[in-house]
C-alpha positions in Angstrom: -34.3 -1.4 -11.4 -32.4 2.0 -11.0 -34.1 5.0 -12.6 -32.5 6.9 -15.5 -31.0 9.6 -13.3 -29.5 7.0 -10.9 -28.0 5.1 -13.8 -26.6 8.3 -15.2 -24.9 9.3 -11.9 -23.7 5.7 -11.4 -22.1 5.7 -14.8 -20.3 9.0 -14.1 -19.1 7.8 -10.7 -17.8 4.4 -12.0 -16.1 5.8 -15.1 -12.2 5.8 -15.0 -12.2 3.4 -12.1 -10.5 0.0 -11.7 -12.8 -1.6 -9.1 -15.6 -0.7 -6.7 -16.3 -2.6 -3.5 -19.9 -2.2 -2.4 -21.5 -1.3 -5.7 -24.9 -2.4 -4.6 -24.6 -0.1 -1.6 -23.7 2.7 -3.9 -26.7 2.1 -6.1 -29.0 2.1 -3.0 -27.5 5.3 -1.7 -27.9 7.0 -5.1 -31.5 5.9 -5.3 -32.2 7.3 -1.8 -31.8 10.8 -3.2 -29.8 12.1 -0.2 -26.6 14.2 -0.6 -23.7 11.8 -0.6 -20.1 12.5 0.5 -16.7 11.0 -0.3 -13.1 11.4 0.8 -9.6 10.8 -0.6 -6.7 10.7 1.8 -3.1 11.8 1.0 -0.2 11.1 3.4 1.8 14.3 3.5 5.2 12.8 2.8 7.3 14.0 -0.1 6.7 16.3 -3.2 3.5 15.5 -5.1 3.7 14.1 -8.6 1.1 13.8 -11.3 0.2 10.2 -10.2 -1.7 11.8 -7.3 -4.0 13.5 -9.9 -5.7 10.3 -11.0 -7.6 9.8 -7.7 -7.9 13.6 -7.4 -9.5 13.7 -10.9 -12.0 11.1 -9.7 -12.8 13.3 -6.7 -13.1 16.2 -9.1 -15.6 14.2 -11.1 -17.6 13.2 -8.0 -17.9 16.9 -7.1 -19.4 17.4 -10.5 -22.2 15.0 -9.9 -23.3 16.6 -6.6 -21.2 14.6 -4.1 -19.6 16.6 -1.4 -15.9 15.9 -1.1 -13.4 15.9 1.7 -9.6 15.5 1.2 -7.7 14.2 4.2 -4.2 15.6 4.6 -3.1 12.5 6.5 -0.2 14.0 8.5 -0.2 11.4 11.3 -0.1 8.7 8.7 3.0 10.3 7.2 4.8 9.9 10.5 3.5 6.3 11.0 4.9 5.2 7.6 8.4 4.6 8.8 8.7 8.4 9.7 8.6 9.6 6.1 7.7 12.9 7.8 8.7 14.1 11.3 6.3 15.8 13.7 8.1 19.1 13.3 7.6 19.0 9.5 3.9 18.4 9.5 2.7 22.0 9.4 4.9 22.9 6.4 4.1 19.8 4.5 0.3 20.2 5.1 0.5 23.7 3.7 2.4 22.5 0.7 -0.1 19.8 -0.1 -3.0 22.3 0.4 -1.5 24.6 -2.1 -0.9 21.8 -4.6 -4.4 20.4 -4.3 -6.2 23.7 -4.5 -4.2 24.8 -7.6 -3.8 21.6 -9.6 -7.3 21.2 -10.9 -10.0 23.6 -12.0 -12.3 23.0 -9.0 -15.8 24.4 -9.3 -16.2 24.0 -5.6 -12.9 23.7 -3.6 -13.1 20.5 -1.6 -12.9 20.6 2.2 -9.3 19.8 3.3 -9.0 18.2 6.8 -5.8 17.4 8.6 -5.8 13.9 10.3 -4.2 15.4 13.4 -7.4 17.4 13.9 -9.3 14.3 15.0 -7.0 11.3 15.1 -5.4 12.2 18.5 -8.7 12.4 20.4 -9.7 10.0 23.2 -12.7 8.6 21.2 -10.6 7.9 18.1 -7.9 6.2 20.2 -10.5 4.0 21.9 -11.8 2.8 18.5 -8.2 2.2 17.3 -7.6 0.0 20.4 -10.8 -1.9 19.6 -9.9 -2.3 16.0 -6.3 -3.5 16.8 -7.7 -6.1 19.2 -9.9 -7.5 16.5 -7.3 -7.6 13.6 -4.6 -10.2 13.3 -1.0 -9.3 12.5 -1.2 -11.3 9.3 -4.3 -9.3 8.2 -2.7 -6.0 9.0 0.6 -6.8 7.2 -1.4 -7.8 4.1 -3.3 -4.6 4.2 -0.2 -2.4 4.7 2.2 -4.2 2.4 1.4 -2.2 -0.8 1.1 1.2 0.8 3.7 1.6 3.6 7.4 1.1 3.3 7.5 -2.2 5.2 11.3 -2.7 4.8 11.7 -3.6 8.4 8.0 -3.3 9.5 7.3 -1.0 12.4 4.3 -1.4 14.7 3.0 2.0 13.4 2.8 0.6 9.8 0.4 -2.1 11.0 -1.8 0.5 12.7 -1.8 2.6 9.5 -4.5 0.6 7.7 -6.7 0.5 10.8 -6.6 4.2 11.1 -7.5 4.6 7.4 -10.5 2.5 8.1 -11.5 4.6 11.1 -11.1 7.8 9.1 -14.2 6.8 7.1 -16.3 7.0 10.3 -14.7 10.1 11.7 -14.9 12.0 8.5 -18.6 11.0 8.3 -18.5 10.0 4.6 -20.3 7.5 2.3 -17.4 6.4 0.1 -13.6 6.4 0.0 -11.5 7.0 -3.2 -8.0 5.7 -3.6 -5.5 4.0 -6.0 -5.7 0.3 -6.7 -2.7 -0.2 -4.4 -5.1 0.6 -1.5 -7.3 -2.4 -2.2 -6.3 -4.5 0.8 -6.8 -1.5 3.1 -10.2 -0.8 1.6 -11.3 -4.4 2.0 -10.2 -4.3 5.6 -12.0 -1.0 6.2 -15.3 -2.6 5.4 -14.5 -5.5 7.8 -13.5 -3.1 10.6 -16.5 -0.9 10.2 -18.8 -4.0 10.6 -16.8 -5.3 13.6 -17.1 -1.9 15.4 -20.8 -1.6 14.7 -20.4 1.2 12.1 -21.9 1.1 8.6 -19.7 -0.1 5.7 -18.6 2.4 3.2 -18.2 2.1 -0.6 -14.6 1.8 -1.7 -13.7 3.3 -5.1 -10.3 2.4 -6.6 -8.6 4.2 -9.5 -5.8 2.9 -11.7 -2.2 3.6 -10.9 -0.3 5.9 -13.2 2.5 4.1 -15.0 6.0 5.5 -14.7 7.1 7.4 -17.8 9.4 4.4 -18.6 6.5 2.2 -19.3 5.4 -1.3 -18.4 6.2 -2.8 -15.0 6.8 0.4 -13.0 4.3 2.8 -11.5 5.1 6.4 -11.1 7.0 6.8 -7.9 9.0 9.4 -6.1 11.7 6.8 -5.5 12.4 6.8 -9.3 12.9 10.5 -10.2 13.1 9.8 -14.0 9.7 8.0 -13.9 7.6 11.0 -12.7 6.6 14.6 -13.2 6.2 16.7 -10.1 3.3 19.1 -9.9 5.6 22.1 -9.9 7.9 20.7 -12.6 9.2 23.5 -14.9 7.6 23.3 -18.3 10.9 22.7 -20.1 11.7 19.7 -17.9 8.1 18.4 -18.2 8.3 18.5 -22.1 11.7 16.8 -22.0 10.5 13.9 -19.8 7.3 13.3 -21.8 9.3 13.4 -25.1 11.4 10.5 -23.8 8.4 8.6 -22.4 7.4 5.1 -23.5 4.8 5.5 -26.3 5.0 2.8 -29.0 3.2 3.8 -32.2 -0.4 2.6 -32.2 -0.1 0.7 -28.9 -2.6 1.4 -26.1 -1.6 -1.1 -23.5 0.8 0.1 -20.8 1.2 3.5 -22.5 1.8 6.2 -19.9 1.3 9.0 -22.4 -2.2 7.8 -23.3 -2.9 7.3 -19.5 -2.0 10.9 -18.9 -4.3 11.9 -21.8 -7.2 9.9 -20.4 -7.1 10.8 -16.8 -5.3 14.1 -16.5 -6.5 15.9 -19.7 -9.9 14.5 -20.7 -10.5 13.3 -17.1 -10.8 16.9 -15.9 -12.9 18.2 -18.8 -10.2 19.6 -21.0 -9.9 19.2 -24.8 -6.8 18.4 -26.8 -5.5 19.9 -30.0 -3.4 17.4 -32.0 -1.8 17.1 -35.4 -2.7 14.0 -37.5 -0.1 12.2 -39.6 -1.8 13.7 -42.7 -0.9 17.2 -41.5 -4.4 18.1 -40.4 -4.9 19.7 -37.0 -7.9 18.5 -35.0 -9.5 19.4 -31.7 -10.6 16.3 -29.7 -13.2 16.4 -26.9 -12.9 12.8 -25.6 -10.3 10.2 -24.9 -12.2 7.7 -27.0 -11.6 9.8 -30.1 -7.9 10.1 -29.3 -7.4 6.4 -28.7 -9.2 5.5 -31.9 -7.0 7.8 -34.0 -3.8 6.6 -32.2 -4.6 2.9 -32.8 -5.2 3.6 -36.5 -1.8 5.3 -36.5 -3.3 8.6 -37.6 -1.5 10.3 -34.7 2.3 10.0 -34.4 3.7 9.4 -30.9 5.8 12.6 -31.1 2.8 14.7 -32.0 0.8 13.0 -29.2 3.6 13.8 -26.8 3.7 17.4 -27.9 -0.1 17.8 -27.4 0.0 16.1 -24.0 2.8 18.2 -22.8 1.0 21.4 -23.8 -2.3 20.3 -22.2 -0.6 19.1 -19.0 1.5 22.3 -18.7 -1.7 24.3 -19.0 -3.4 22.3 -16.3 -0.5 22.7 -13.9 0.4 26.3 -14.7 -1.1 27.7 -11.5 0.8 25.2 -9.3 4.0 25.9 -11.2 3.7 29.7 -11.1 2.9 29.6 -7.4 6.0 27.6 -6.4 8.2 29.7 -8.7 7.4 32.5 -6.3 7.4 30.4 -3.2 10.6 28.2 -3.4 11.0 28.7 0.4 8.0 26.4 0.9 9.6 23.7 -1.1 12.8 24.0 0.9 10.9 23.8 4.2 9.2 20.6 3.2 12.5 19.0 1.9 11.9 19.1 -1.8 15.1 18.1 -3.7 14.2 19.7 -7.0 13.6 23.4 -7.3 11.9 25.2 -10.2 
């Protein structure tokens, strides 16, 4: 039976997650008392949008419970995913992602940022990749990659992509990996590959995917510009998009505005000031309070949207201000929308 501190830390780690593979392993590691570590990998492809902040907010939370955190700037993966990035673009894009990550959340301890190219091109890593590829069927690799890489006309590199993501766990020397629910097949494969290669299996933590602003059936995606908010989005544009977002009165399910509130406002320790339908202004300290009032229709969708816009604009102010003064960085990494 886990002690009270282990249960407390476990509760904080598992909050705002969709699924965890290896929960028993996680409990055992927490009970051991040693300092644990985690990583979240981001392929450095196009401009970052707020959907990235859900797993980042989980990493932020892990940092708060004493888990050391590494963020992988997966630059080689960005090339392997149907060349969404070219080799000559990697330096500029890695710097762009670094600036976004460091400025997007109120980190108490800035996480360690590691570029994949710093270790994925070594002889040792390549040897393990050859071994992993010889032990993995094409069918298994396709299944793992299908929800993450482009896979329109599958390239060999896209099948190696999930194998490399598995190896990253070993070469980053971490205990757990964080990623969106779309990473599930890769994470399940990662545990298989670790075991086949004689390495220890890692814990896999999956977070929900942020819905597109249009509502049910579409996740937030760079391929649907009207569905997303970029991290450097001007405040006026952000407010306009949220105002048009799907948010039926009193409905929680598939509500992107409530999702943003849960993960990107309260999920990073912020509060929210909101006007009730009776005209009273209240300051809310938890998502549970907000949802209860919204379900009772004591908060109107327009008032909720206004409060969410204000809170999100505040959270992202440092990113926005930085890129307002550094538009050349956006141009170098191929951003199509300038502040």
